[in-house]
C-alpha positions in Angstrom: -7.2 -9.6 127.2 -7.3 -6.2 125.8 -4.5 -3.7 126.9 -5.1 0.1 126.1 -2.1 1.4 124.7 -1.7 5.6 124.4 -2.7 6.9 120.4 0.8 7.5 119.7 2.6 4.4 120.9 0.3 2.1 118.8 0.9 4.4 116.0 4.6 3.7 115.8 4.4 0.5 116.3 1.5 0.2 113.4 3.8 2.4 111.5 7.5 0.1 111.9 5.1 -2.9 111.2 3.9 -1.4 107.6 7.5 -0.2 106.5 8.9 -3.6 107.6 11.4 -1.6 109.9 10.5 -4.4 113.2 13.3 -5.0 115.6 13.7 -6.5 118.9 13.1 -3.1 120.5 9.7 -2.0 118.5 7.3 -2.9 121.8 9.6 -1.6 124.2 7.6 1.9 124.6 4.5 -0.5 124.7 5.9 -2.7 127.6 6.9 0.1 129.8 3.5 1.7 129.4 1.7 -1.1 130.7 4.1 -1.8 133.6 3.8 1.6 134.5 -0.2 1.0 134.5 -0.1 -2.2 136.5 2.1 -1.0 139.2 0.3 2.3 139.5 -3.2 0.8 139.7 -5.1 -2.5 139.0 -2.7 -4.9 140.4 -1.9 -2.8 143.2 -5.5 -2.8 144.4 -5.9 -6.8 143.4 -2.9 -7.5 145.9 -5.1 -5.1 148.3 -8.2 -6.6 147.5 -10.4 -9.0 150.4 -10.8 -11.8 147.8 -6.8 -12.0 147.1 -6.4 -11.9 150.8 -8.4 -14.6 151.5 -7.1 -16.5 149.0 -3.4 -16.1 150.5 -5.0 -16.8 154.0 -6.7 -20.1 152.7 -3.4 -21.4 151.2 -1.6 -20.9 154.2 -3.9 -23.4 155.7 
């Protein structure tokens, strides 16, 4: 799975790794970005898709 990150977010992560300035918050901005993308587009469309709704109906029976 590949995820597109804005250039600035990726650049900060790469720089911190190269400088060995890694802590628990290293991926916080990347996580926020991915959550926002999932919340706003593909995941919502997936939940409303006929394929997903059909699967839910089959699982309930």
